[in-house]
C-alpha positions as CSV (number, residue, x, y, z in Angstrom):
1,Y,3.0,3.2,29.4
2,R,2.7,0.3,31.6
3,D,-0.4,1.7,33.1
4,V,-2.2,2.1,29.9
5,A,-4.4,-1.3,29.1
6,G,-6.2,-2.4,26.5
7,E,-8.7,-5.0,24.7
8,V,-7.4,-6.5,20.9
9,D,-10.0,-7.8,18.6
10,L,-8.2,-9.7,15.7
11,S,-11.2,-9.6,13.3
12,D,-11.0,-8.9,9.5
13,R,-14.7,-7.3,9.8
14,A,-15.4,-3.1,9.2
15,V,-16.3,-2.5,12.8
16,D,-18.7,0.8,13.4
17,L,-16.2,2.7,15.9
18,I,-18.6,4.8,17.1
19,S,-21.6,2.5,17.8
20,E,-19.6,-0.5,18.6
21,G,-17.8,1.7,21.3
22,Y,-14.0,1.4,19.6
23,D,-10.9,3.8,20.5
24,L,-8.7,2.7,17.8
25,V,-9.0,0.7,14.8
26,L,-6.1,-0.5,12.0
27,R,-7.4,0.0,8.4
28,I,-6.1,-1.0,5.3
29,G,-6.5,0.8,2.3
30,V,-9.3,3.6,1.3
31,L,-10.9,5.2,4.2
32,E,-15.1,6.1,3.2
33,D,-15.9,7.7,6.9
34,S,-15.1,11.1,6.9
35,S,-16.3,11.8,10.1
36,L,-13.6,9.8,11.4
37,I,-9.4,11.0,12.1
38,A,-7.3,9.2,9.6
39,R,-3.5,9.1,10.4
40,R,-1.0,7.1,8.4
41,I,1.4,4.3,9.8
42,A,2.6,2.4,7.0
43,S,2.5,1.7,3.5
44,I,1.3,-2.4,3.0
45,D,2.8,-3.9,-0.4
46,R,1.2,-6.7,-1.9
47,V,2.2,-9.6,-4.0
48,Y,0.8,-12.2,-6.3
49,C,2.5,-15.7,-5.3
50,A,2.0,-19.2,-5.9
51,S,3.3,-22.4,-5.1
52,P,6.8,-23.9,-7.4
53,A,4.7,-27.0,-7.6
54,Y,1.3,-25.3,-9.0
55,L,3.1,-23.2,-11.5
56,A,5.3,-26.5,-12.1
57,E,1.8,-27.9,-13.2
58,R,0.0,-25.1,-14.8
59,G,2.6,-22.4,-16.2
60,T,3.0,-19.2,-14.7
61,P,1.0,-16.6,-15.6
62,Q,2.6,-13.5,-18.0
63,K,0.2,-11.2,-18.4
64,P,-3.1,-10.6,-16.1
65,E,-5.6,-12.0,-18.4
66,D,-3.4,-14.9,-18.1
67,L,-4.8,-15.2,-14.6
68,H,-9.0,-16.6,-16.0
69,A,-7.3,-19.6,-16.8
70,H,-5.7,-20.2,-13.1
71,D,-7.3,-21.0,-10.0
72,C,-7.4,-17.7,-7.9
73,L,-7.6,-17.4,-4.5
74,P,-8.7,-14.4,-3.5
75,Y,-9.2,-12.2,-0.7
76,G,-12.7,-11.1,0.9
77,H,-16.8,-11.8,1.2
78,S,-17.8,-11.2,-2.0
79,R,-18.9,-13.3,-5.2
80,Q,-16.2,-11.2,-7.9
81,A,-13.1,-10.2,-6.5
82,Q,-11.0,-7.5,-8.1
83,W,-7.5,-7.9,-8.7
84,R,-5.0,-4.6,-9.6
85,F,-2.1,-4.2,-11.8
86,Q,-0.2,-1.8,-13.0
87,V,0.5,-2.3,-16.8
88,Q,2.3,0.4,-18.5
89,G,2.1,3.5,-15.4
90,K,-1.5,2.9,-15.8
91,P,-3.9,0.9,-13.3
92,L,-6.0,-2.1,-14.5
93,I,-8.4,-3.7,-12.9
94,L,-9.8,-7.8,-12.9
95,N,-12.5,-9.0,-12.4
96,I,-11.5,-12.9,-11.0
97,S,-13.6,-15.0,-9.7
98,G,-11.8,-17.6,-7.5
99,R,-11.8,-21.6,-6.8
100,M,-11.8,-20.8,-3.2
101,R,-12.2,-17.4,-1.3
102,A,-11.4,-16.6,2.6
103,N,-11.8,-13.6,4.5
104,N,-7.7,-15.1,6.1
105,G,-4.8,-13.8,4.5
106,E,-2.6,-16.7,7.1
107,L,-5.6,-19.4,5.7
108,L,-4.6,-18.2,1.5
109,R,-1.3,-18.1,2.0
110,D,-1.4,-21.8,3.5
111,T,-3.4,-22.9,0.1
112,A,-1.7,-21.2,-1.9
113,G,1.8,-23.3,-0.9
114,A,-0.3,-26.3,-0.8
115,G,-0.7,-25.9,-4.4
116,L,-4.1,-24.6,-5.0
117,G,-3.9,-21.8,-6.4
118,I,-2.7,-18.1,-7.1
119,T,-3.0,-15.6,-4.6
120,Y,-2.5,-12.0,-3.8
121,L,-2.1,-10.7,-0.2
122,P,0.7,-8.6,1.8
123,T,4.0,-9.2,1.9
124,F,3.7,-8.8,5.6
125,I,1.2,-12.2,5.4
126,V,3.4,-14.1,2.9
127,G,6.9,-12.7,3.6
128,A,8.6,-15.9,5.2
129,A,7.0,-18.1,2.7
130,L,8.8,-16.0,-0.5
131,R,12.0,-16.4,1.6
132,D,11.6,-20.2,2.6
133,G,10.5,-21.0,-1.4
134,S,7.3,-22.1,-0.3
135,L,5.7,-19.5,-2.1
136,V,7.1,-17.6,-5.5
137,R,6.8,-14.0,-6.8
138,V,4.0,-14.0,-9.6
139,L,3.7,-10.7,-12.0
140,D,6.0,-8.7,-10.3
141,D,6.8,-6.4,-12.0
142,L,2.5,-5.5,-12.4
143,R,2.1,-4.6,-8.8
144,P,-0.1,-1.8,-8.2
145,E,0.6,0.9,-5.8
146,P,1.3,-0.1,-1.8
147,L,-1.9,0.9,0.1
148,T,-1.7,2.7,3.3
149,L,-2.4,1.4,6.9
150,S,-4.0,4.0,9.2
151,A,-4.9,4.1,12.9
152,V,-8.3,5.3,12.5
153,Y,-10.8,7.0,15.4
154,P,-13.5,8.7,16.0
155,Q,-13.1,12.6,16.5
156,H,-14.2,12.6,20.0
157,R,-11.3,10.3,21.1
158,Q,-8.9,12.6,19.5
159,A,-6.8,14.1,22.6
160,S,-7.1,10.6,24.3
161,R,-3.7,10.3,25.5
162,P,-4.0,5.8,25.3
163,V,-5.0,6.7,22.1
164,Q,-2.4,9.0,20.9
165,A,0.5,6.8,22.4
166,F,-0.7,3.5,21.2
167,I,-0.2,5.4,17.2
168,E,3.0,7.1,18.4
169,F,4.0,3.6,19.5
170,L,2.9,2.1,16.1
171,R,4.2,4.4,13.5
172,E,7.7,4.4,15.7
173,H,7.5,0.5,15.4
174,L,6.3,-0.2,11.9
175,E,8.3,2.6,9.8
176,S,11.5,2.2,11.4
177,G,11.6,-0.9,12.7
178,V,9.6,-3.5,10.6
179,E,9.5,-3.5,6.7
180,L,6.2,-4.3,5.8
181,N,7.2,-3.8,1.9
182,E,10.3,-5.9,1.1
183,P,10.5,-9.3,3.4
184,P,13.8,-9.3,4.6
185,G,16.8,-11.5,3.3
């Protein structure tokens, strides 16, 4: 598909595909607009993690409620973040108020790596830091189910050959060639 050209927008905001003229977006998590078509691409696993220096100074949380005594670094825009856990097979949602919040995973990864708190991010963002030891997992046995990465597009674009080709490219490369759920090693 060398003759297919495209434009890439790497913003984290939720765009309106139809009014903003997007052919396709990648979304993580639950999809809200049922007038759109979604194709599952891959699963996204997330982990709670902090730097060894932070944990040496502040202690390692043993249960979700311990996070209230820690500096948390949540992802997102809202004042109150919700972190999810699986405790004895049941979902638990904990409201987290953070020292700092950001809508950029790389910034939160680096902030946690600098010893400023605990964050909760996808393994594709923190995988290298986990492998090199600058971040370590916490509360790992309480992680929730993975999220779904979906390719989402308006119904009228369903037959678009470039969109279908790109979706197939993503599925082939992310399901068989790139491990999103666990960092290699």
